[in-house]
C-alpha positions, 0 to 999 in steps of 0.5 A: 759741727753743732755750735754750743755755749759750755759754761761749767757752773759746778765745781766738782769735789770727789773721793772716799769720806769727802762729805766731812768737808761739807762745812769747809766748803759751805764756809768758802761760800760765805754761808753761816745758816744752812738748810739741809734737804734729805729724806727718811731713808738717807736719814736713817742710814746715818748719811744726813747726820754726817753732813750736819756734823760737818756743818756744825764743826765749822761753826754753821747753824743748821736746820733739817727739812727731810720730808722729801719722797721719791718723785717730789711734788709742790707740796714738798717744795712748799713745805720745805720753803717754810722751813728754809724762810723760818731758818733765814737759810743762806745756803741749801744743801740737797743730800740725797738722791735726785729727790732731794736735790731737786727739792732743794732746788725747788726751794731755792727758785721760791726763796729767791724768786718767790711765787709758785713752782708751777712759774718756773716750768720751762727755762730761764725764768728766774729773774733774781739770783739764787742762794748758793747750793751744794749737792751731795748725792747718796745714789748714782742715778740722776746727775741732778748735782751737775744739772741746772734743772729741777724735776717737780711734780705738780701736786694736783695734775700728777704732771711732772715739770722741768724747771731750769734756769743757769742760776739753779745750777749747784755751786758744789757737787760733792761726790762721796762714794762711800754714801752709796754703800748703803743703797738697797739692791734695788735702788742700785739697780734703778739708778743705775739704769737710769744713769746708763740711759742718760749716757746713751740718750745724750749721745744721740740728741739733736743737740749733741756737740763736742762738749756733750759727747766727751762727757756721754763717752765717758759716762758710758765707759764708766757705767757699763763697765761697772754697772754689771760688776756692782750687781755682783759685788755690792760692797764694790767701792771701786765700782760705787765710785766709777758709777758716781763719777759716771752719773755725774758725767752723764749729768754735765752731758744732760746739761749741754745736750738734753735727753730723748724719747725714752724719758719722754715715755717713762714719765707717764708711766710713772705718773699714771701707774706709779712705775719707779722711774728707773724701772720705767726707763728700763722698760723703754731703752732698748726699744728706743735705741732700736727705733733711733738706730734705723736711721743713725746706726752710725752714731751707736757704732762710734760709741761702741767704738769707744769701748771696742768690744772689750769687758763684755761690751757690744761689738761695734759691728753689732750697732744698735741691735747689739746695744739694745740687746746688751741694755736689755740684759742689764735691765734683766740682771739687775731684777727690773721688769722687761714688759709693760704687761708685767707692770699692770699696764693695760693695753687699752691705754697705751693710745692714751699713755702715747698722748701724754708722752707726746707732750713730754719736752724731752721728745723734741730733742730726739734724733728721729722725730717722734709723735703719738702713732711713733710713740704708741708703736714704741709702747706696743713693742714694750708691751 
């Protein structure tokens, strides 16, 4: 048994149309001035206005910052900080996908502790208390709502920085599956594969423990049983509810066990070639499962035991190979790329990419040790 320290920091509120309770929840936290961080797509879908209306009905003064793009950078955090300071925000709301939530966390670091985002790269570097924050995810993917990390890219170097601190954890995660109904099919595919990877990676990391394994198993069951169904029936609210809960539980698993080589391999693909994070994850995940499965086959069999081969899940006897094939089929069904060569990646740059992947923090938690050579071999397998 691996020792662990499980501290639930985030209240989870779940249900259709729960976004309408945002004002009540903010009031419970004592806030009268709130900045909402969102992005243009979520604004266009009308979800941001629902949140703003709920806050205003509770008598709360609101300010919107909607200058968030995919993979937020230090520039966007700095821009959001200026808005929050002018508004004298007492609470932050991240309403959108992982990018909006991470940007809001980034603003929180700076408005509460000062300095630059680069000062918080790593863990536990915030010395002062931070503003309360409510996360309202409109996708089912990152699980950022239940994590104390913000992933922010350095605008100059393009390096993706994981900035984590227990004080950055959201006070409330408000899960409303109706907000995910307007996702474009590609966003559903990208975020869904990312969430599935979170469940599978957290199950086998070196920091896996009794708490994280519970969340990983439940996340795997909810995500894998609903993802294919959702690809066939995009308007299935029950399936979307399962995906959103699964992504949230996978976020709790990450908070307690971290991630592995799949994410270490994916980040350089995004930084170098602009490949969407979920697509990069889907490209590498089956190969990492096979790689890890050579040394830890029983762990994957144990996970498959929890679903017992039902509803099209791989049978436990199929082990890592069956699981890797199952994931590859899901990736293809989702319409995502299955080979690096299909994404414009050049074979002669694989060594360079492997060098960058070897510097990624998450690789340290992979159950099977990785270095530049083994990561190169994984890129070659995916090419």
